[in-house]
C-alpha positions in Angstrom: -32.1 -99.0 -12.3 -34.9 -100.8 -14.1 -36.7 -99.0 -16.9 -40.1 -99.9 -18.4 -40.6 -99.9 -22.1 -43.8 -99.9 -24.2 -42.4 -103.0 -26.0 -42.3 -104.9 -22.8 -45.7 -103.8 -21.6 -48.4 -106.5 -21.4 -50.9 -106.2 -24.2 -54.3 -107.9 -24.8 -56.8 -107.6 -27.8 -60.5 -107.1 -27.4 -61.4 -110.5 -28.9 -58.2 -112.4 -28.6 -57.2 -114.6 -31.6 -59.3 -115.1 -34.8 -62.6 -116.9 -34.1 -63.9 -117.4 -37.7 -67.2 -115.6 -36.9 -68.8 -113.5 -39.7 -67.6 -109.9 -39.5 -70.4 -107.4 -38.9 -70.4 -104.6 -41.6 -72.8 -101.7 -42.1 -74.3 -103.6 -45.0 -75.0 -106.7 -43.0 -76.5 -104.7 -40.1 -78.8 -102.8 -42.5 -79.9 -106.1 -44.2 -80.7 -107.5 -40.7 -82.9 -104.5 -39.9 -84.7 -104.8 -43.2 -85.3 -108.6 -42.6 -86.9 -107.8 -39.3 -89.7 -106.0 -41.0 -90.8 -109.1 -43.0 -94.4 -110.1 -42.3 -95.3 -112.1 -45.4 -95.7 -111.1 -49.1 -96.3 -107.4 -49.7 -99.8 -106.2 -50.7 -100.7 -106.9 -54.3 -98.1 -109.8 -54.6 -99.6 -113.3 -54.9 -96.5 -115.3 -55.8 -92.9 -115.0 -54.6 -91.8 -115.2 -58.2 -93.1 -111.6 -58.6 -90.5 -110.5 -56.1 -87.8 -112.0 -58.2 -89.2 -110.4 -61.4 -89.3 -106.9 -59.7 -85.6 -107.4 -58.6 -84.5 -108.3 -62.1 -86.4 -105.3 -63.6 -84.7 -102.9 -61.1 -81.2 -104.5 -61.3 -79.8 -102.1 -64.0 -81.0 -99.2 -61.9 -79.4 -100.7 -58.8 -76.2 -101.3 -60.6 -76.3 -105.1 -59.9 -73.9 -107.2 -61.9 -75.6 -110.1 -63.8 -73.7 -112.7 -61.8 -75.4 -111.4 -58.6 -78.9 -111.5 -60.2 -78.1 -115.1 -61.3 -77.0 -116.0 -57.8 -80.3 -114.7 -56.3 -82.3 -116.5 -59.0 -80.6 -119.8 -58.0 -81.3 -119.2 -54.3 -85.0 -118.7 -55.1 -85.2 -122.2 -56.4 -85.0 -123.6 -52.9 -87.9 -121.6 -51.5 -91.5 -122.8 -51.3 -94.7 -120.7 -51.2 -95.3 -121.4 -47.5 -91.9 -119.9 -46.7 -93.3 -116.5 -47.7 -96.4 -116.5 -45.5 -96.8 -114.4 -42.4 -95.1 -116.0 -39.4 -92.6 -117.9 -41.5 -89.2 -116.9 -42.9 -87.8 -117.5 -46.4 -84.5 -119.1 -45.4 -82.6 -121.5 -47.7 -79.6 -123.7 -46.8 -77.7 -125.0 -49.8 -74.2 -126.2 -49.0 -71.1 -124.3 -50.1 -70.1 -127.1 -52.4 -73.5 -127.2 -54.0 -73.4 -123.5 -54.6 -69.9 -123.6 -56.1 -70.8 -126.5 -58.5 -74.1 -124.9 -59.6 -72.7 -121.4 -60.2 -69.3 -122.6 -61.5 -67.4 -120.7 -58.8 -64.3 -121.4 -56.7 -64.6 -121.2 -52.9 -63.2 -117.7 -52.9 -65.5 -116.5 -55.6 -68.5 -118.0 -53.8 -67.6 -116.1 -50.6 -67.2 -112.9 -52.6 -70.6 -113.2 -54.2 -72.3 -113.9 -50.9 -70.6 -110.8 -49.4 -71.7 -108.7 -52.4 -75.3 -109.8 -52.0 -75.2 -108.9 -48.3 -73.7 -105.4 -49.0 -76.3 -104.8 -51.7 -79.0 -105.4 -49.0 -80.6 -108.3 -50.9 -80.0 -111.1 -48.3 -78.8 -111.6 -44.8 -77.3 -114.5 -43.0 -78.6 -116.6 -40.1 -75.7 -118.5 -38.8 -75.8 -121.8 -36.9 -73.9 -122.5 -33.7 -71.4 -124.6 -35.6 -71.2 -122.3 -38.6 -72.8 -124.7 -41.0 -76.0 -124.3 -43.1 -78.8 -126.7 -42.4 -82.5 -126.8 -41.8 -85.6 -129.0 -41.5 -89.3 -129.0 -42.4 -92.4 -130.6 -40.9 -94.9 -132.8 -42.7 -96.7 -129.8 -44.2 -93.4 -128.5 -45.6 -93.1 -125.6 -43.2 -89.6 -124.7 -41.9 -89.1 -125.8 -38.4 -85.4 -124.8 -38.0 -83.1 -123.3 -40.7 -79.7 -121.7 -40.8 -78.4 -120.1 -44.1 -79.5 -117.4 -46.6 -82.4 -115.2 -45.4 -84.2 -113.8 -48.5 -86.6 -111.6 -46.4 -85.0 -108.2 -47.5 -86.1 -108.8 -51.1 -89.7 -109.0 -50.0 -89.3 -105.9 -47.8 -87.8 -103.9 -50.6 -90.5 -104.9 -53.2 -92.0 -101.4 -53.4 -88.5 -99.9 -54.0 -87.8 -102.3 -56.8 -91.1 -101.4 -58.5 -90.3 -97.7 -58.3 -86.8 -98.2 -59.7 -88.1 -100.4 -62.5 -90.5 -97.7 -63.5 -87.8 -95.1 -63.5 -85.6 -97.4 -65.6 -88.4 -98.0 -68.1 -89.0 -94.2 -68.4 -85.2 -93.7 -68.8 -85.0 -96.3 -71.6 -88.0 -94.6 -73.4 -86.3 -91.2 -73.1 -83.0 -92.6 -74.4 -84.9 -94.1 -77.3 -86.4 -90.7 -78.2 -83.0 -89.1 -77.9 -81.4 -91.7 -80.2 -84.1 -91.0 -82.8 -83.5 -87.3 -82.6 -79.8 -87.9 -83.0 -80.4 -90.1 -86.0 -82.5 -87.4 -87.7 -79.9 -84.7 -86.9 -77.0 -86.9 -88.2 -78.8 -87.7 -91.4 -79.7 -84.0 -91.8 -76.0 -83.1 -91.5 -75.1 -85.8 -94.0 -77.7 -84.4 -96.5 -76.2 -80.9 -96.1 -72.7 -82.2 -96.7 -73.8 -84.1 -99.8 -75.6 -81.0 -101.2 -72.6 -78.8 -100.5 -70.3 -81.2 -102.4 -72.8 -81.5 -105.3 -72.9 -77.7 -105.7 -69.1 -77.5 -105.4 -69.2 -75.4 -102.2 -65.7 -75.2 -100.7 -64.3 -74.0 -97.4 -63.0 -75.4 -94.1 -66.5 -75.2 -92.5 -67.7 -78.4 -94.2 -64.8 -80.7 -93.2 -65.1 -79.2 -89.7 -68.8 -80.0 -89.6 -68.0 -83.6 -90.7 -65.4 -84.1 -88.0 -67.5 -82.6 -85.2 -70.5 -84.7 -86.2 -68.4 -87.9 -86.1 -67.0 -87.0 -82.7 -70.5 -86.3 -81.3 -71.7 -89.6 -82.7 -68.9 -91.5 -81.0 -69.7 -89.7 -77.7 -73.4 -90.7 -78.1 -72.5 -94.4 -78.2 -70.7 -94.1 -74.8 -73.6 -92.1 -73.1 -75.4 -94.1 -70.4 -77.8 -91.5 -69.0 -80.4 -89.4 -70.6 -78.7 -86.2 -69.4 -75.5 -87.1 -71.2 -77.3 -88.1 -74.4 -79.4 -84.9 -74.3 -76.2 -82.8 -74.3 -74.8 -84.7 -77.3 -78.1 -84.6 -79.2 -78.5 -80.9 -78.7 -75.0 -80.4 -80.1 -75.9 -82.3 -83.2 -79.2 -80.5 -83.7 -77.5 -77.1 -83.2 -74.9 -77.9 -85.8 -77.5 -79.1 -88.2 -79.5 -75.9 -87.9 -76.5 -73.6 -88.3 -75.2 -75.7 -91.3 -78.6 -75.6 -93.0 -78.8 -71.8 -92.6 -75.3 -71.5 -94.0 -76.2 -73.7 -97.0 -79.3 -71.8 -97.8 -77.4 -68.5 -97.7 -74.7 -69.8 -100.0 -77.2 -71.3 -102.5 -79.2 -68.0 -102.5 -76.0 -66.1 -103.2 -75.1 -68.5 -106.0 -78.5 -67.9 -107.7 -78.2 -64.1 -107.5 -74.7 -63.9 -108.9 -74.8 -62.1 -112.3 -73.3 -63.8 -115.3 -70.5 -61.1 -115.5 -69.0 -62.5 -112.4 -67.9 -65.6 -114.3 -64.4 -65.6 -115.7 -64.9 -64.2 -119.2 -61.5 -65.2 -120.6 -60.4 -68.7 -119.8 -57.5 -70.4 -121.5 -58.9 -70.5 -125.0 -62.0 -69.6 -127.0 -63.2 -73.2 -126.8 -63.4 -72.9 -123.0 -65.2 -69.6 -122.8 -68.6 -69.5 -120.9 -71.9 -69.5 -122.8 -73.0 -66.0 -124.0 -76.7 -65.8 -123.6 -78.3 -63.5 -126.1 -80.8 -60.9 -124.8 -83.0 -61.2 -127.9 -84.2 -64.5 -129.1 -83.2 -65.3 -132.7 -85.8 -64.9 -135.4 -85.1 -68.5 -136.7 -84.1 -70.6 -133.7 -83.2 -73.5 -136.0 -80.1 -71.6 -137.2 -78.3 -72.5 -134.0 -79.2 -76.2 -134.2 -76.4 -78.6 -134.9 -77.6 -81.0 -137.5 -76.6 -84.5 -138.4 -74.7 -83.4 -141.6 -73.3 -80.1 -140.3 -69.5 -79.8 -140.8 -66.8 -77.7 -139.2 -65.5 -74.6 -140.9 -62.1 -75.0 -142.6 -59.0 -73.1 -141.5 -59.7 -70.3 -144.0 -63.2 -69.7 -142.5 -65.2 -71.1 -145.5 -68.0 -73.5 -145.0 -67.7 -76.9 -146.7 -69.8 -77.2 -149.9 -71.7 -80.3 -148.6 -73.0 -78.4 -145.5 -76.7 -77.6 -145.6 -77.9 -74.0 -145.8 -78.1 -72.1 -142.5 -81.4 -72.6 -140.7 -82.2 -75.9 -142.5 -82.4 -79.0 -140.4 -80.8 -82.0 -142.0 -83.1 -84.9 -142.7 -82.3 -88.5 -141.9 -81.2 -90.8 -144.8 -84.7 -92.3 -145.0 -86.6 -89.0 -145.0 -88.3 -88.0 -148.3 -88.3 -84.7 -150.1 -91.7 -83.9 -148.8 -90.4 -83.5 -145.3 -92.3 -86.5 -144.0 -90.4 -89.5 -142.6 -90.7 -92.5 -144.8 -90.7 -95.9 -143.2 -88.0 -98.3 -144.5 -89.1 -101.2 -146.6 -89.7 -104.4 -144.7 -89.3 -107.9 -145.9 -92.3 -110.1 -146.5 -93.9 -111.4 -143.3 -92.7 -108.5 -141.1 -95.1 -106.0 -139.7 -94.5 -102.3 -139.2 -93.2 -101.2 -135.9 -94.4 -97.9 -134.4 -91.6 -95.5 -133.7 -91.6 -94.4 -130.0 -92.4 -90.8 -129.4 -89.8 -88.7 -127.7 -90.5 -87.6 -124.1 -92.0 -84.2 -123.6 -89.6 -81.3 -123.1 -89.9 -78.2 -121.1 -87.2 -76.0 -122.6 -87.8 -73.7 -125.6 -84.6 -74.5 -127.5 -84.7 -76.7 -130.7 -83.7 -80.4 -130.4 -80.0 -81.0 -130.9 -79.5 -83.7 -133.6 -76.0 -85.1 -134.3 -74.5 -88.4 -135.3 -73.8 -90.9 -132.6 -70.3 -91.7 -134.0 -69.3 -88.0 -133.7 -70.7 -87.8 -130.2 -68.6 -90.8 -129.1 -65.5 -89.4 -130.9 -65.8 -86.1 -129.1 -66.8 -87.6 -125.7 -64.8 -90.9 -125.5 -65.6 -91.5 -121.8 -69.2 -92.3 -122.9 -68.0 -95.3 -124.9 -66.8 -97.1 -121.7 -70.4 -97.8 -120.7 -71.7 -99.0 -124.0 -72.4 -102.7 -124.6 -72.5 -102.7 -128.4 -70.2 -101.3 -131.1 -73.1 -99.6 -132.9 -75.3 -98.2 -130.2 -78.7 -96.5 -130.6 -79.9 -93.5 -128.7 -81.6 -95.6 -125.9 -78.2 -97.2 -125.2 -76.5 -93.8 -125.3 -79.0 -92.5 -122.6 -78.3 -95.6 -120.4 -74.5 -95.1 -120.8 -74.9 -91.4 -119.8 -76.8 -92.5 -116.7 -73.8 -94.5 -115.7 -71.4 -91.8 -116.6 -73.1 -89.2 -114.6 -72.2 -91.2 -111.4 -68.5 -90.8 -112.2 -69.0 -87.1 -112.7 -70.6 -86.6 -109.3 -74.1 -85.9 -110.7 -76.8 -87.1 -108.3 -79.7 -89.2 -109.5 -82.2 -86.5 -108.6 -80.3 -83.9 -110.7 -80.2 -86.4 -113.6 -84.0 -86.8 -113.4 -84.5 -83.0 -113.5 -82.3 -82.8 -116.5 -84.3 -85.5 -118.3 -87.5 -83.6 -117.6 -86.1 -80.2 -118.6 -84.1 -81.2 -121.7 -85.4 -84.6 -122.7 -83.5 -87.9 -122.2 -81.3 -87.6 -125.4 -80.4 -84.0 -124.8 -79.6 -84.8 -121.2 -77.3 -87.5 -122.4 -75.6 -85.1 -124.8 -75.1 -82.6 -121.9 -73.5 -85.3 -119.8 -71.2 -86.2 -122.7 -70.2 -82.5 -123.0 -69.4 -82.3 -119.4 -67.3 -85.4 -119.6 -65.3 -84.0 -122.5 -64.3 -80.8 -120.6 -60.9 -80.8 -118.9 -60.8 -80.6 -115.1 -59.4 -77.0 -115.1 -62.5 -75.9 -116.9 -64.7 -76.2 -113.9 -64.8 -73.6 -111.2 -66.2 -76.1 -108.7 -67.0 -79.7 -109.8 -68.5 -81.3 -112.9 -71.7 -81.9 -110.9 -71.9 -78.1 -110.2 -71.3 -77.3 -113.9 -74.1 -79.7 -114.9 -76.4 -78.2 -112.3 -75.9 -74.8 -114.1 -76.8 -76.4 -117.4 -80.0 -77.8 -116.0 -80.9 -74.4 -114.5 -80.4 -72.8 -117.9 -82.5 -75.5 -119.5 -85.4 -74.8 -117.1 -85.3 -71.1 -117.9 -85.0 -71.8 -121.7 -81.5 -70.3 -121.9 -79.4 -73.4 -122.6 -77.9 -73.7 -126.1 -76.3 -77.1 -126.5 -75.6 -76.4 -130.1 -73.1 -73.6 -129.3 -71.5 -75.7 -126.7 -71.1 -78.7 -128.9 -69.8 -76.5 -131.7 -67.0 -75.4 -129.4 -66.1 -79.1 -128.8 -65.9 -79.5 -132.6 -63.6 -76.6 -133.0 -61.4 -77.8 -130.2 -61.2 -81.3 -131.7 -60.4 -79.8 -135.2 -57.7 -77.5 -133.7 -56.1 -80.5 -132.0 -56.2 -82.4 -135.3 -54.6 -79.6 -137.2 -51.8 -79.2 -134.6 -51.2 -83.0 -134.8 -51.0 -82.9 -138.6 -48.6 -79.9 -138.6 -46.0 -81.7 -136.4 -43.0 -82.9 -138.5 -42.7 -86.6 -139.0 -39.4 -87.9 -137.6 -37.1 -89.5 -140.3 
């Protein structure tokens, strides 16, 4: 008995073997329908180059790769103005080898680009009976017969290209505004973080704010649409607003903290905080450290060469009458006018002390000096460099110079540099900010602070002298 099997059944395909004809795709069929609507240049277009310009402007919005735009630009070089008139057809027929050489493509890459242009609806193909590209023109240059690339869809889609170009332009403008907002918010967050560090504010909220800001900034670089950028920018602005409110609250609390909240008994008497008297002294010059004021001895007595209390020491060239006498000048030298000190806003007397003693008690200041025997202008310049190491901002240094005077501000910086790290509750910059605030209110007493440094240095010297010398 014979049996029939599906394997033995005769079969036949719809088209037989491969023919080499171009395969019809939805993109090719859509491009053919668009090309059928061509009836010359669109209204308002005078030159066919305007069609190419509109396509290039809309290319980012269409998602066209640059290589595709370059391929269309190359095809436009073979067209003539009469090809775009009504009744004609913009068909070009460069050979495959010419296209490959001009665009630097392999045969496979050239075919891939042609297919991509068809699927994008930019061109369609008019195939010849033998599958080759060729054409001819009459004496006036009009196309008589042509087979190759049909550029009619680009003219038919001109209005669409213009609309997409306008949308792309508006999108770029919106993204530019969002970038500016992001820059403002990012700089605002940076300013808040710098202020928090300057005032010595601690807590995990500030490092967290820095990490989140950096993460949002990285996400902003990868955003490609205004909606994505707006989401990131709103996050930056929201964090800036919350951080600013938090900073204002902490600074307000710091200003309203009473003096009793400060640690009243640090490691030693030399590190105790300033005690601000409630009544001003009758003779404010009694608390002024003078150029010839010495330290008390171990027994508590005052050296015999110390000036009486309340009397300001005079410089070596000052006469008994209290007026400053100019030093004698050699013949031929004129008198130089002594510069007047800058105006001060605090009510405390000016602190006068020898430069050698200042450098001895604050040795870090000596690092920034350029001469072995500096004058006060050089001390002020050195203090300006030293304040950078202490974390004091330029603006706070300027406020100190206005509130105390330049020389007193330099002495204050030297005092801060001489303090040990464990003396500060926050940072040296925060400690100096407190000194400036007291100077503005007239409560700063540099004399008492510097006297503490003298006592500390004297105590260290006595301890060093009392150590037994090894045999």
